[in-house]
C-alpha positions as protocol buffer text, in pm:
chain_id: "A"
residue {
  index: 1
  type: MET
  ca { x: 1289 y: -1111 z: -3050 }
}
residue {
  index: 2
  type: LYS
  ca { x: 1132 y: -1162 z: -2715 }
}
residue {
  index: 3
  type: VAL
  ca { x: 1485 y: -1153 z: -2567 }
}
residue {
  index: 4
  type: LEU
  ca { x: 1563 y: -801 z: -2737 }
}
residue {
  index: 5
  type: LEU
  ca { x: 1218 y: -681 z: -2586 }
}
residue {
  index: 6
  type: SER
  ca { x: 1291 y: -803 z: -2256 }
}
residue {
  index: 7
  type: ILE
  ca { x: 1674 y: -628 z: -2260 }
}
residue {
  index: 8
  type: VAL
  ca { x: 1501 y: -296 z: -2405 }
}
residue {
  index: 9
  type: MET
  ca { x: 1235 y: -302 z: -2110 }
}
residue {
  index: 10
  type: LEU
  ca { x: 1513 y: -362 z: -1860 }
}
residue {
  index: 11
  type: PHE
  ca { x: 1701 y: -72 z: -1979 }
}
residue {
  index: 12
  type: LEU
  ca { x: 1420 y: 155 z: -1993 }
}
residue {
  index: 13
  type: MET
  ca { x: 1314 y: 37 z: -1637 }
}
residue {
  index: 14
  type: MET
  ca { x: 1693 y: 129 z: -1521 }
}
residue {
  index: 15
  type: GLU
  ca { x: 1675 y: 478 z: -1663 }
}
residue {
  index: 16
  type: MET
  ca { x: 1349 y: 568 z: -1496 }
}
residue {
  index: 17
  type: THR
  ca { x: 1506 y: 458 z: -1164 }
}
residue {
  index: 18
  type: ILE
  ca { x: 1823 y: 674 z: -1223 }
}
residue {
  index: 19
  type: ALA
  ca { x: 1609 y: 965 z: -1317 }
}
residue {
  index: 20
  type: GLN
  ca { x: 1399 y: 942 z: -1021 }
}
residue {
  index: 21
  type: GLU
  ca { x: 1728 y: 940 z: -801 }
}
residue {
  index: 22
  type: SER
  ca { x: 1869 y: 1244 z: -948 }
}
residue {
  index: 23
  type: ARG
  ca { x: 1571 y: 1433 z: -820 }
}
residue {
  index: 24
  type: THR
  ca { x: 1626 y: 1358 z: -458 }
}
residue {
  index: 25
  type: SER
  ca { x: 1828 y: 1550 z: -234 }
}
residue {
  index: 26
  type: THR
  ca { x: 1934 y: 1463 z: 115 }
}
residue {
  index: 27
  type: ALA
  ca { x: 2002 y: 1666 z: 415 }
}
residue {
  index: 28
  type: ILE
  ca { x: 2117 y: 1607 z: 760 }
}
residue {
  index: 29
  type: ILE
  ca { x: 1941 y: 1818 z: 1026 }
}
residue {
  index: 30
  type: LYS
  ca { x: 2065 y: 1857 z: 1400 }
}
residue {
  index: 31
  type: THR
  ca { x: 1765 y: 1815 z: 1629 }
}
residue {
  index: 32
  type: SER
  ca { x: 1678 y: 1864 z: 1979 }
}
residue {
  index: 33
  type: ALA
  ca { x: 1495 y: 1512 z: 1994 }
}
residue {
  index: 34
  type: GLU
  ca { x: 1542 y: 1316 z: 2345 }
}
residue {
  index: 35
  type: CYS
  ca { x: 1398 y: 954 z: 2323 }
}
residue {
  index: 36
  type: ASN
  ca { x: 1243 y: 700 z: 2101 }
}
residue {
  index: 37
  type: SER
  ca { x: 916 y: 866 z: 2118 }
}
residue {
  index: 38
  type: CYS
  ca { x: 1064 y: 1181 z: 1964 }
}
residue {
  index: 39
  type: LYS
  ca { x: 1211 y: 939 z: 1694 }
}
residue {
  index: 40
  type: VAL
  ca { x: 855 y: 814 z: 1613 }
}
residue {
  index: 41
  type: ARG
  ca { x: 704 y: 1139 z: 1616 }
}
residue {
  index: 42
  type: LEU
  ca { x: 933 y: 1305 z: 1381 }
}
residue {
  index: 43
  type: GLU
  ca { x: 998 y: 1009 z: 1134 }
}
residue {
  index: 44
  type: ASP
  ca { x: 583 y: 948 z: 1130 }
}
residue {
  index: 45
  type: LYS
  ca { x: 528 y: 1336 z: 1061 }
}
residue {
  index: 46
  type: LEU
  ca { x: 798 y: 1355 z: 781 }
}
residue {
  index: 47
  type: ASN
  ca { x: 763 y: 1009 z: 647 }
}
residue {
  index: 48
  type: TYR
  ca { x: 371 y: 1130 z: 561 }
}
residue {
  index: 49
  type: THR
  ca { x: 478 y: 1464 z: 409 }
}
residue {
  index: 50
  type: SER
  ca { x: 452 y: 1529 z: 39 }
}
residue {
  index: 51
  type: GLY
  ca { x: 803 y: 1562 z: -118 }
}
residue {
  index: 52
  type: ILE
  ca { x: 962 y: 1348 z: 144 }
}
residue {
  index: 53
  type: LYS
  ca { x: 1095 y: 1008 z: 41 }
}
residue {
  index: 54
  type: PHE
  ca { x: 1253 y: 905 z: 372 }
}
residue {
  index: 55
  type: ALA
  ca { x: 1311 y: 1045 z: 688 }
}
residue {
  index: 56
  type: GLU
  ca { x: 1533 y: 846 z: 996 }
}
residue {
  index: 57
  type: LEU
  ca { x: 1635 y: 1006 z: 1322 }
}
residue {
  index: 58
  type: THR
  ca { x: 1956 y: 859 z: 1495 }
}
residue {
  index: 59
  type: LEU
  ca { x: 1906 y: 912 z: 1859 }
}
residue {
  index: 60
  type: GLU
  ca { x: 2279 y: 880 z: 1949 }
}
residue {
  index: 61
  type: ASP
  ca { x: 2377 y: 1201 z: 1757 }
}
residue {
  index: 62
  type: LYS
  ca { x: 2008 y: 1372 z: 1726 }
}
residue {
  index: 63
  type: ASN
  ca { x: 2092 y: 1364 z: 1346 }
}
residue {
  index: 64
  type: LEU
  ca { x: 1761 y: 1336 z: 1120 }
}
residue {
  index: 65
  type: THR
  ca { x: 1830 y: 1237 z: 776 }
}
residue {
  index: 66
  type: VAL
  ca { x: 1605 y: 1345 z: 519 }
}
residue {
  index: 67
  type: LYS
  ca { x: 1583 y: 1230 z: 150 }
}
residue {
  index: 68
  type: PHE
  ca { x: 1324 y: 1457 z: -39 }
}
residue {
  index: 69
  type: ASN
  ca { x: 1239 y: 1611 z: -380 }
}
residue {
  index: 70
  type: PRO
  ca { x: 1323 y: 1965 z: -376 }
}
residue {
  index: 71
  type: LYS
  ca { x: 1101 y: 2037 z: -641 }
}
residue {
  index: 72
  type: LYS
  ca { x: 816 y: 1948 z: -428 }
}
residue {
  index: 73
  type: ILE
  ca { x: 948 y: 2074 z: -98 }
}
residue {
  index: 74
  type: SER
  ca { x: 1252 y: 2275 z: 24 }
}
residue {
  index: 75
  type: LEU
  ca { x: 1471 y: 2225 z: 316 }
}
residue {
  index: 76
  type: ASP
  ca { x: 1374 y: 2537 z: 475 }
}
residue {
  index: 77
  type: LYS
  ca { x: 987 y: 2406 z: 481 }
}
residue {
  index: 78
  type: ILE
  ca { x: 1143 y: 2061 z: 625 }
}
residue {
  index: 79
  type: GLN
  ca { x: 1305 y: 2252 z: 894 }
}
residue {
  index: 80
  type: LYS
  ca { x: 986 y: 2457 z: 976 }
}
residue {
  index: 81
  type: ILE
  ca { x: 777 y: 2110 z: 998 }
}
residue {
  index: 82
  type: VAL
  ca { x: 1053 y: 1998 z: 1227 }
}
residue {
  index: 83
  type: SER
  ca { x: 997 y: 2322 z: 1437 }
}
residue {
  index: 84
  type: GLN
  ca { x: 629 y: 2300 z: 1443 }
}
residue {
  index: 85
  type: THR
  ca { x: 655 y: 1940 z: 1575 }
}
residue {
  index: 86
  type: GLY
  ca { x: 847 y: 2088 z: 1868 }
}
residue {
  index: 87
  type: TYR
  ca { x: 1223 y: 2023 z: 1803 }
}
residue {
  index: 88
  type: ASP
  ca { x: 1502 y: 2247 z: 1701 }
}
residue {
  index: 89
  type: ALA
  ca { x: 1623 y: 2172 z: 1335 }
}
residue {
  index: 90
  type: ASP
  ca { x: 1967 y: 2313 z: 1293 }
}
residue {
  index: 91
  type: ARG
  ca { x: 1942 y: 2698 z: 1349 }
}
residue {
  index: 92
  type: VAL
  ca { x: 1551 y: 2695 z: 1346 }
}
residue {
  index: 93
  type: THR
  ca { x: 1443 y: 2676 z: 1693 }
}
residue {
  index: 94
  type: ALA
  ca { x: 1133 y: 2476 z: 1816 }
}
residue {
  index: 95
  type: ASN
  ca { x: 802 y: 2661 z: 1839 }
}
residue {
  index: 96
  type: PRO
  ca { x: 747 y: 2725 z: 2196 }
}
residue {
  index: 97
  type: GLU
  ca { x: 395 y: 2612 z: 2187 }
}
residue {
  index: 98
  type: SER
  ca { x: 495 y: 2291 z: 2021 }
}
residue {
  index: 99
  type: VAL
  ca { x: 749 y: 2236 z: 2275 }
}
residue {
  index: 100
  type: LYS
  ca { x: 486 y: 2264 z: 2552 }
}
residue {
  index: 101
  type: ASN
  ca { x: 262 y: 2004 z: 2399 }
}
residue {
  index: 102
  type: LEU
  ca { x: 551 y: 1738 z: 2395 }
}
residue {
  index: 103
  type: PRO
  ca { x: 553 y: 1471 z: 2670 }
}
residue {
  index: 104
  type: ALA
  ca { x: 805 y: 1574 z: 2937 }
}
residue {
  index: 105
  type: CYS
  ca { x: 1054 y: 1301 z: 2812 }
}
residue {
  index: 106
  type: CYS
  ca { x: 1051 y: 1482 z: 2481 }
}
residue {
  index: 107
  type: ARG
  ca { x: 1105 y: 1834 z: 2611 }
}
residue {
  index: 108
  type: PRO
  ca { x: 1471 y: 1962 z: 2620 }
}
residue {
  index: 109
  type: GLY
  ca { x: 1630 y: 1787 z: 2899 }
}
residue {
  index: 110
  type: GLY
  ca { x: 1340 y: 1547 z: 2945 }
}
residue {
  index: 111
  type: MET
  ca { x: 1547 y: 1257 z: 2960 }
}
residue {
  index: 112
  type: GLN
  ca { x: 1791 y: 1365 z: 3240 }
}
residue {
  index: 113
  type: LYS
  ca { x: 1520 y: 1408 z: 3480 }
}
């Protein structure tokens, strides 16, 4: 009886995991990030935003991979957060005031100076 109960519990846990995964969308957002400080800034901002499960920036191609719950946050809202942080997000341009507040290395072309 204990074995049967354990098997049933295992299947229930697997179903819950599958249900949670089906509520997750993944987006890849092209950014204007320049350096490791940009990476930390964007990942910290997004990974602590409600509805976002995971955010990681790859500096080589400037792509930001975001896994999120579309019932809690939209892709448009995520792009707006990136813009308000000071970076381009696909076709959404960086907020100019936010760009001014970035360190010099994080501004567009900052790593080339």
